[in-house]
C-alpha positions as CSV (number, residue, x, y, z in Angstrom):
1,X,111.1,111.6,130.9
2,X,112.2,115.3,131.8
3,X,110.9,118.5,130.3
4,X,113.9,119.5,128.7
5,X,114.5,117.2,125.5
6,X,116.6,116.7,122.5
7,X,114.3,115.5,119.3
8,X,116.2,113.8,116.4
9,X,113.8,114.3,113.6
10,X,114.1,112.3,110.3
11,X,111.9,112.7,107.4
12,X,111.8,110.5,104.3
13,X,110.3,110.7,101.0
14,X,110.1,107.9,98.9
15,X,109.5,109.3,95.2
16,X,109.4,107.3,91.8
17,X,112.8,106.8,91.2
18,X,115.4,105.9,93.3
19,X,116.8,109.5,94.7
20,X,114.8,109.3,97.9
21,X,116.3,111.7,100.3
22,X,116.4,111.1,104.0
23,X,116.6,114.7,105.8
24,X,117.9,114.6,109.7
25,X,117.7,117.7,112.3
26,X,118.5,117.6,116.0
27,X,116.4,120.4,117.9
28,X,115.9,121.0,121.6
29,X,112.8,121.4,123.5
30,X,110.2,120.6,125.8
31,X,108.2,117.5,126.5
32,X,105.4,116.9,128.7
33,X,102.2,114.6,129.0
34,X,99.1,115.4,130.1
35,X,95.7,113.2,130.0
36,X,97.8,110.7,128.2
37,X,98.5,113.1,125.7
38,X,102.3,114.0,124.7
39,X,103.3,117.7,124.0
40,X,106.5,118.7,122.5
41,X,107.2,122.2,121.8
42,X,110.5,123.6,119.9
43,X,111.7,126.6,117.7
44,X,113.6,125.6,114.4
45,X,115.4,128.3,112.4
46,X,115.2,128.2,108.7
47,X,118.3,129.2,106.7
48,X,118.4,132.9,105.6
49,X,115.8,133.7,108.7
50,X,116.2,135.5,111.9
51,X,113.1,134.5,113.6
52,X,112.2,131.1,114.7
53,X,109.1,129.0,113.6
54,X,107.6,127.9,116.6
55,X,106.4,124.0,116.2
56,X,104.2,122.2,118.6
57,X,103.7,118.5,118.1
58,X,100.7,116.5,120.0
59,X,100.6,113.0,119.6
60,X,98.8,109.9,121.3
61,X,97.6,106.3,119.7
62,X,97.0,106.6,116.5
63,X,97.1,110.5,116.1
64,X,99.8,113.1,115.8
65,X,99.3,117.2,115.2
66,X,101.8,119.5,114.1
67,X,101.5,123.0,114.2
68,X,104.1,125.7,113.1
69,X,103.7,129.2,113.5
70,X,106.3,132.1,111.8
71,X,107.7,132.2,108.7
72,X,105.8,129.3,107.8
73,X,102.2,128.8,108.9
74,X,100.2,125.4,109.1
75,X,98.4,122.7,111.0
76,X,98.6,119.5,110.2
77,X,96.8,116.6,111.2
78,X,97.7,112.9,110.9
79,X,95.2,110.4,112.0
80,X,95.3,107.1,111.2
81,X,93.7,105.7,108.4
82,X,92.1,109.1,107.4
83,X,93.0,111.8,105.0
84,X,93.3,115.4,105.8
85,X,93.8,118.6,103.9
86,X,95.4,121.7,104.8
87,X,96.9,124.9,103.4
88,X,100.4,125.4,104.2
89,X,101.4,128.7,104.2
90,X,105.1,130.3,103.3
91,X,106.5,133.7,102.6
92,X,106.3,132.0,98.7
93,X,102.6,131.6,98.6
94,X,100.2,128.7,100.3
95,X,99.9,125.3,99.0
96,X,97.1,123.1,99.2
97,X,98.4,119.6,100.8
98,X,96.6,116.3,101.8
99,X,98.4,113.7,104.3
100,X,96.9,110.3,103.8
101,X,98.2,108.9,106.9
102,X,98.6,104.9,106.8
103,X,100.2,104.7,110.4
104,X,100.8,106.3,113.8
105,X,102.6,104.7,116.8
106,X,105.2,105.4,119.0
107,X,107.1,103.5,121.6
108,X,107.9,105.0,125.3
109,X,110.7,104.2,127.7
110,X,112.0,106.1,130.8
111,X,114.8,107.0,128.2
112,X,113.2,107.6,125.3
113,X,110.0,108.1,123.0
114,X,110.3,107.2,119.2
115,X,107.1,108.3,117.4
116,X,106.4,107.3,113.6
117,X,104.2,108.6,110.8
118,X,104.0,107.3,107.8
119,X,101.8,108.8,105.0
120,X,101.3,109.7,101.1
121,X,101.6,113.2,100.3
122,X,99.6,115.6,98.1
123,X,100.0,118.7,97.1
124,X,97.2,120.5,95.1
125,X,95.1,117.4,95.1
126,X,98.0,115.3,93.0
127,X,100.2,112.9,94.4
128,X,103.9,113.8,95.6
129,X,105.3,110.8,97.3
130,X,104.8,108.1,100.2
131,X,106.5,109.9,103.6
132,X,107.9,108.9,106.8
133,X,108.4,111.2,110.0
134,X,110.7,109.2,112.6
135,X,111.0,111.5,116.0
136,X,113.5,110.3,118.8
137,X,112.5,112.3,122.2
138,X,115.4,111.7,124.9
139,X,116.4,113.8,127.7
140,X,118.4,116.6,127.1
141,X,121.4,115.6,129.3
142,X,122.4,113.1,126.4
143,X,124.7,115.1,123.7
144,X,123.8,115.5,120.0
145,X,127.1,113.8,119.0
146,X,126.1,110.6,121.6
147,X,122.8,110.5,119.5
148,X,124.3,110.7,116.0
149,X,127.2,108.0,117.4
150,X,124.1,105.8,118.3
151,X,122.5,106.5,115.0
152,X,125.5,105.3,112.9
153,X,126.1,102.5,115.1
154,X,122.7,101.4,114.1
155,X,122.9,102.0,110.6
156,X,126.4,100.0,110.4
157,X,124.1,97.0,111.0
158,X,123.4,96.8,107.5
159,X,120.1,98.8,107.3
160,X,121.9,101.6,105.0
161,X,124.2,104.1,104.7
162,X,122.7,106.7,106.9
163,X,121.0,110.2,106.1
164,X,122.3,113.0,104.8
165,X,122.5,115.7,107.3
166,X,121.1,119.1,106.4
167,X,119.7,121.1,109.0
168,X,117.9,123.7,107.3
169,X,115.7,121.9,104.2
170,X,113.8,123.7,101.6
171,X,111.5,126.0,103.5
172,X,108.9,126.3,100.9
173,X,108.3,122.6,101.8
174,X,109.0,121.8,104.9
175,X,106.9,118.8,105.9
C-alpha cells in the first residue's frame, strides 16, 4: 500500500427507531505500517470552520485508537470486549463518552484495507446507540468517483439503498 491514500469512512448509529442514519465521508491522508500496527493520518475540515481537525487512527488486531486534535479534542480507545470512557471536548462543551467495543476487525490486501469497529455508545453513562464504523483505505491513485461508483454497485446487489452523503455532520457529536 502506498503512503498517500484515500479513506472512505462510514459511520452508522442504530438508534431505537427506524431512523438509523449512515454518514459517509471521503478523505485524503497518509498511511504507514510499523511493527504490525497500521497508522492513518488525515485532516478534516468541519462545516463553518477554517482550521482543520487532525485525526490519527492507529489499529491492529482487536484494537483501534482514534485521536482528534483541533476544534475537537478526544482520544478514543476501541478494544474488543472492553469498555473505555473518555472526555470528548468540543467548542460547545465536554461530554463524557463510553465505548463498549464488541468487535474490531480488518482485512488487508495490496489494493485495500478494510477496518470495522462495532460498539455501543454511551454519553454521560447513559446508553445512546449501537454504532459501527467502516473504513476503506485505498491507494490515492484511485479516484473518489470510482470508489463511490464501486460502493453504489455493491449496494445495488440488494444490501440497501445506500448512505446519505453528508460531508460535515454535527460537529458536537462527530464520533
